[in-house]
N, C-alpha and C positions, 0 to 999 in steps of 0.2 A: 209167358212173353214168346212171341215165336222170333227166332233169329234163322237168318237167311242162309242158306247153304253159300250163296255167294260171298257174304259176308267171314265167313269161317275158313274160307279158301285165300280169302286175301289178306289176312291176317297173319302176321311174323308166328314161325315157331321159336319156341328156347333155342334151339340150336341154331337155327336162320340169326337169332339176332346174335348170339353170341360170335358166330362165324364177321358177322357184319363189324362188331368191335373189334376183334383180333385183327383182321384185315386196315382198319382204321389205326388201330395201335402201330401196326407194322409200318403203315404209312408214315406215319409221325416221326417213328424212330427211323426209317429209311433217313425221311427229310433234316432230322437233327443231325444223322452221323453225315449226311452229305455235306450238311452245312459246316460241321464240325472239319471234317475232312477236306473242304474250299477253305476254311479260313486258317488251317493248319499248313495248307501249300502255297497260300499267301505270304505267310509270315516267312516261310523259308525263301520264296522268290524275292522277299523284301531284303532277308540276310544277305543273299548273292549280290543284289542290287547295291547293297550299301558296302558291300567289299570292294565292288568294283569301282564305285565311285571314291573309296578312300587311296586305292591303288592309283588312280588317274592325279588324284591329288598328290601321292607321294611322286609318283613321276617327274610333274612338274615343279615340285620341292627340289628334288635331286637334278633336275636340269637347270634349275638357278643357283644351285649350290653345291654341287659338285659332291654331295654326301646326301642319303638319305638322313629323315630326323631321329633325335634319338627318342622323343615322344611324339605320339599322335598331337598334344596340346601346340605342339611347335608349326601347326599347319594352319593357326589360326590368331597366333597370339604375338606374334613377332610386327615387323613395320609391312610386311604381304600377307593375306590372306589367300590361300590355297583352297582351303575348306571351310566356309562360312560355321557350320557345326558337324563335330566330331557324332556321328550317329552311335546310338544305341540299339542293341539285339533285341526286338521286339520280342513282348513277353505274352503267352506263358511259354513253356518252353515247348518243344515239339519230340515226338519219336523217341529214341530212346538217350534222348541228349539229358543231361543234369543240369541241375542249377548253374552250377561250376563253370559249365561247358557253356550257358547260353551267354556270350560276350563275345567281345571283341579283343582278343589279346594280343597286342603290339609287344613285339620283340625286337630290339635291334643290334645288330651284331657285327657293326662297325659300317662303313660312311659306305659301302658299297652292298649291304646285304640286310633284309629283315625280314620276319614272318609274321602274318597275322591270322591266327587259330580261330575257328568259328566252327560252329556246330547246325548241322541241317536234320530235320526230324523227318526228310524223302528225299528223293533223288530231286535236283532239279537241271535236267539237260545232260550233260555230261558229269555234273558231279554228283558223287554219291552221298548217299544219306549218312549221318554219324559225323565224326569231327573231322575235317580237313583242314588245312594250311593254305595260306595264299602269300608268294612273294613275287619279285619281278620276274622268276621263271614260268608263272602262271600258278593257279592251283590243284592242290592234290591231295591224297591221303600222307604220303610220305616222299620226301624228294630230297636229292643229296643237301647238304645243309644244316640242315636240321637233324637233332640227336636221334641215335636210334639205340633200342633198347632191346639189349638180348635178352629173351624170357626164360631163358634157363637160369639166369640169376639175379635178374631184374638191375642188370648193371647199364649204364647209361654211356653212351659214346657218340664225340662231337665228329662230326662230319664233314667233307670239304670236295669241291670239285676240280678239279685240276686236268684242265682241257676235256678230254672223252670220259676222263677216269674219275670214279669216284672213292673216295680212301677216308677210313677212319682217319681222325685226326691224335689218337692216343693208342697205347700199344692193349692187348689184350691182356686181360687181368682176370682170367676166369681158374676156377680149381681150387682144391685143396692144397696150403702150402706144407712143403716137405723141407726138411734140413738138405743144405748145401750140398753135405758129404753124402748123400742118399742117391741110387740112380732113380729117374723115374721110371716107372714099368708099365706093362700093359695089363691092367687091374679094373679095367672100364670105368675107372675115375680119374678126371684129368687132375694131373698134378701140377703145380709149380713151383720155383722157386723165387724168393723177395731176398734181395739185394740184403747182404748180411744178416740173412735170417729174422728181418724186421718185416710185419705184413704192411706197418705204415709205409715201408718203400716200396711196395706194390701199388699201393693207393694213389702213388706219386707216378711211378714209371711203367707199371704195370708190370705183371709176372716174366720171369724166365722160363725158357722151355728147352728141353733137350728137343733136337730137329724130329726124332721119331715119334716121341711124344705128341708136339706140336700138330703131325702129318696123323696123328689117330692110328699110327702103326701102319698105314699103307706107303706106298712110293709113286700114287698115280699124281701127278702135277692137277691142281684144282679140284681134286677130291674132298670128301666131306672131311675137313680137319677140324680142328677145335674152334675157326671161327663161327660165327651163327648161319643159319640158313641164309642162303642166298649172298655170301660173304666165301672170298678163300684169301690163301696165302698167296701172294704174287707169285709168280713165275719169272725165270729169267726174261720172257720177251714183255710181260707185264711190267717191269722196271726200265726196260729200253725204252719201251712206251711213255713212261713218265719224265726218262731224262730229256729223250727228244723233245716232249712238248716243253720241259724248262728251257734247254738251249736255245728253242726256237723264239723264246719271248725275254728281250732284251730288258725286261725290267725285273727278272729273276737271274740275273747275271751278273756276278761281280769280275769286270776284266776277262769275261767267257767261261767263268767257272760256277756251279751250279751248287755248289754245298751250301753256302749260306740262305739261300733260299728254299731248302730244307731243311733247314735247322731252328730249333727253337729259339727264340731270341732273348734266352735267361739259361742259368745254371752251367755254362761251360766254361771249363776254365779259361781264362784270358790269357789271347794270344797278342802279340803285339804287330803282327805282319798283316798286313793287308789282305783283304778277301779270302783270310784263315776263318773258318766256323769260330773260332772263338774270339776275333778281333771285332771292335763296334758291334756288338751282339744286339743290340737294337735296330739294327737293318738288317736282320737275320728274317727268315718266315714267312717272305714275301709271297708264296706259294700259300702258305698256310698247312704245310703238312705235318710242322712240328715236333719235330722228331728231337727226344728229349735223348741226354745223355745217361742211358741206364746202366751203364757196363757190360758185364758179362758174366757168368760162373764158368771158373776155370774146371777142365778136363786134362789129366786126371787131377785128385784130390778134391775138388770140389769148393774150392776157395772163390771169393769174389772180388772182382777188382776194375779197372779203370772207369768206375762212376764218376761222373763228373767231365770225363775226358774223350768216350768214346759211345758211339750208340750203333748195335748192330742188330740187323735184320734177318730171320732166315728166309729165304725162298724156298716155295715148294718144287724145286728141281733138285733131283738126287745127282751125286756126281761120283759115280762107283759109290765105295765104301764112307763116303765122307758125302758133303751136302752145301750149297750154294747158299752166300748170303750178301748183304752190302754192308758197308761201314761207313759213318762218319766219325771223324776226329776233329778237335778242337784246333790241331794243326793242321788241319789238312783245308785246302778251297771246293775240293772234290768227294761226290760221293764213288767209294772205291768198291769193285768186286773182289770175294775172295771165297775159297773154300775150306771149309774146316771139318773136324772129326765130328759128327752127329751128336756126340756126348755132352758138348758144349752146350751152356743155357744162353740163348739168344732172346730178344725181344721178338714179337709177332706182330706185325702191323697189318690189318686185313683190308682186302679190296672188295668192291660190291661186284658180284657178279653179272655180265651181262644177260 
C-alpha cells in the first residue's frame, strides 16, 4: 500500500507527542498551584477579616461595660449581643502555621487589655505571615503588653506600657546562681545571687546582681548589658521620664506621691501610714510596674537583707567608683534615688530600647 508523503509529514513524532504531554501537564500543575495559592490567600484574608470583626465587637462591648470581656463567649451570651457568632479560623492551616496556631486565641489581661493570637500563611497587606497578635493597640508580631521571651534561656517576662516607655514587669533572672559570699566575676558567664542562696527566691523576685556584672563590665549607659537584645538597664534620664509620667497622672498618685503606683500590691511589710507603700497594698501598682520587695545582697560580707521591706534597682549610670540606683521601701511614699558601691547585689529591671 502506498502512503503519501503528506500523511507522513502531518503525523506527530514521538518527541512531539511527549512535548505536548509535558506542556499540558505543566499547564495543569500551574493551574492547580494557582488555585491552591488563591484558596490559601483567601483563607488568610478571611482570618484577618475575622479578627477585625471580633475587635469591633470587643470595642462595642468595652464602650458599654467599661471593660473587655473575660472570654469571647460573653459577646453573644449576655443580655446584649455584640457578635452573633464567634468566628473560627478556616482550615486547613497555611504556610508555616501549625495546627495549634490555627485558631483565634483570646487572652484577657484585665479590664483594659486583651490580645488575640492568630496565624497567617502569607502576608496580608501590612500584616506579615506567621503568628500575629491583635489588641486595642492594633495588630503586629509583638507589642508592649505581651509577654517577651528571652531566647538565651527561654524565660518569659511580662511587659507593660507606661506613657512612652515599655517596661518589663519582672526583674531579670538570667544567669547561674553563685553564693552570696562570692563576688561575681568577668568570666563570660552571667552570674546571679538568689536571696538566702535559694534558687526559688530567684523564681519569685529575680536575680540580684553586682553593678559591673549587670553592665557586662562596661560603663556606657544603654550598652549591651545583661538585658536581652532590644532592652537595656535604664539610665537616670529613663527613670526621670518614668517618674514624670507617673506624676502627671493623678490616678497614679497618692496625695502627690508616686511610690504606691509602682510597687506590687502584695508581699510588703504592712505600714499603718497613709500613702506609704506598705499601707493598703491592694491599691498599689496602678501603673503595672509591679516592683517586688526583693531585698538585696550586702557588701562587704555577702549577707542578704531587707526582703519584703525594700526594692533596689540598678541604673546604668556610673557615679565615680559607685553607681546610681532607685529604691522603694514599705515605709516610704516615694521612689528615692541613691548611690551605692557597685559590689552590692540589686535587682535589674529592663526597659525597651527605642
